Phi, psi and omega in degrees: 000319179296316178299321178297321180294321177296321179295315179297321178296313180294319178298317180294319179297315182295315181294320179292324181255034185298326179294318178295319178299316181291319184294339178257008179052044187256018183303311183298319181296318180289324176297320178295318182294310181295323179297320179297316179294320178295324179296319177299321179292320180294318177299317178293325177293319176299313179299320178295319178297318178296321177296319179294319179295318178299315180300316182294314180295322179295320179295314179298317181296319180298315182294320180295318178298320179297318179294318179297318178296320178298312181297317182298303183289320180297318180296317178299319181295321178295316180296326182279353180081008178277348183216138176280162179296327180293317176299320180296315181295318181298315181298318182296322177295320177300317180297317181293331182284315187268345181298315179300322180296316178296317183291342179296331179298332180289328181273350185301314181298322182292318180294323185278342183304309176297324179295320178296321180296315178294322178298321177297320178293320177296321179298318177296319181296315181290337181280349182291139178280128177284166179289127180300129177080005184282337182282147178299134181076018181283354174102004178293150180287138176236092182297154181286323182225162179233121174272322176105019178276121180244134181222130172259126181235102176061044187275126171244135177207144175202154178279348170219158187295328185264005182222075181292138177273321176241135183237107175055048182289129180221117174192163181231134173249120186279156180306133176077005183266143175257117185240127176266145176239119182242161179163161182290167180301130182086004184288333179123018181293312180290329175300319178300319178295318180296328176294320178294323180281357181065028171291328173228163176247141179296149176288321177221159176084182183225152172237128185237149171241116185053046176068011175253130179300131180300335179291343181264353182270154172294117185298326179292318175299316180303315185286338174288341180271002188232125169262136183227134170242110189254157174285346178265088188282143173214123174241146180274157181282071178207193186286163177297319179302313180291328178293320177291318183289354183302329180283338178214090187298337183269006182290147176278167181294329176296321181290323177297315180296317179299319180293320179295322178296320177296327182273005179059037179240354186300311181298321177297322182292321180295332180283347178285155184304319185250011177059230183289347180268006178292128176280127188279349181088173181294124181060023177073030185295341181279355181245158175287164179301318179296321177295318179295321180293322179291329174294322177298321180290326175299322175303315181294322176298318184290320182294320174056048181277159183288343178240132184237132176240121178245104182257095185051058188291342181241023184297333183256011183256149174284167185298324180296313180291326176297322178295319181297323185272346185302312181294326178292321176295326180295323176290326182291322183279348184294133176062025174219147179294125186230134173244118186246125173245118179196155174256000183266116182306324183295326180279328181290349176293347176286344187276145172278327178222161179232127173251140179242140181246126174208134181055033176082357180260144181244124178225154178271134176282123184263079179190193183265110175080175181295334182298339181292344179278346189276151172293159181298145173094002179285125182285154175303138182202151174300337174251130190305319188258006180296127176087002182272347183063213182257017181297140180297156184265357197276006184296331183260003186264000000 
């Protein structure tokens, strides 16, 4: 069973990443890797078949020997007059009745081997710790209203003990305020978002929403209050309509169309053969990256939550499409708490304030626009940090 699972895993990886495999001319390497996994599975299957056959033949042989022994000794006893023919027949029937039950024990290890493998996997699954408060009725607080005030107070977090991503992070995002978070790749911007979504818990410090610690809130209620457009796009293998409606299952088709129009994807959808009924394929493979990202933006429009998180929302869009959607995003962030992560200066103009992350520390840039976070001498660029090298960001903080 384990070998079969490994084969399925490797095949799924290769098929999902076929473009990457081809672009690196790695077909032969992947064929060799999958063939090796498949060969191990076949070897394991052959060993299991041989063991099953040996057990079966041993069971049949044992039963046959028992019958021969009964006939031999019983026949001699009948000929010697020590046993009647009726006793002999009765004894032979007993042997025929109980022999299959006894022989079943020989097949027991072969039958139980797959079950024990599955049981070991289930035991690992059941031993996993669930998310605190994620179950319905677990006791998390469900506030009646949301203002949108978010505060980090002395937050420390790291994926390992010796390498903290955030160090004593302290800042406040006021209700209805749009705050941009900038920093070089790997600085911890997406980690900060995951902490707000309670995907992780801080090692030290507290994160509050409207003065309530996030750890005391119902996580499912919390996530219903947040619309997110992430750079890590995911679409389900269903229609475009259902993918947009995923953020609000009770939305009408008119509301879905309105959200798509705001996200500048409506015209593209109408050009598809089945319109909103078009199935996007696994992970949206039948759509371009830009189309997938605009569908994710349409989800945020439809959800209309009081808190908005934009994690590189236009990273896959060309400048023309970004300009088209810029005014719509400006309307989307109005009067709602917004956290914007982007390297594009044109998009950072939506922010009221700019926070910069470097070496795990979060500081506010004291200047006009996101450019105030940059070290001296950085040339104007469509990407905020292009051409800045490794110079520290704190000159404007």
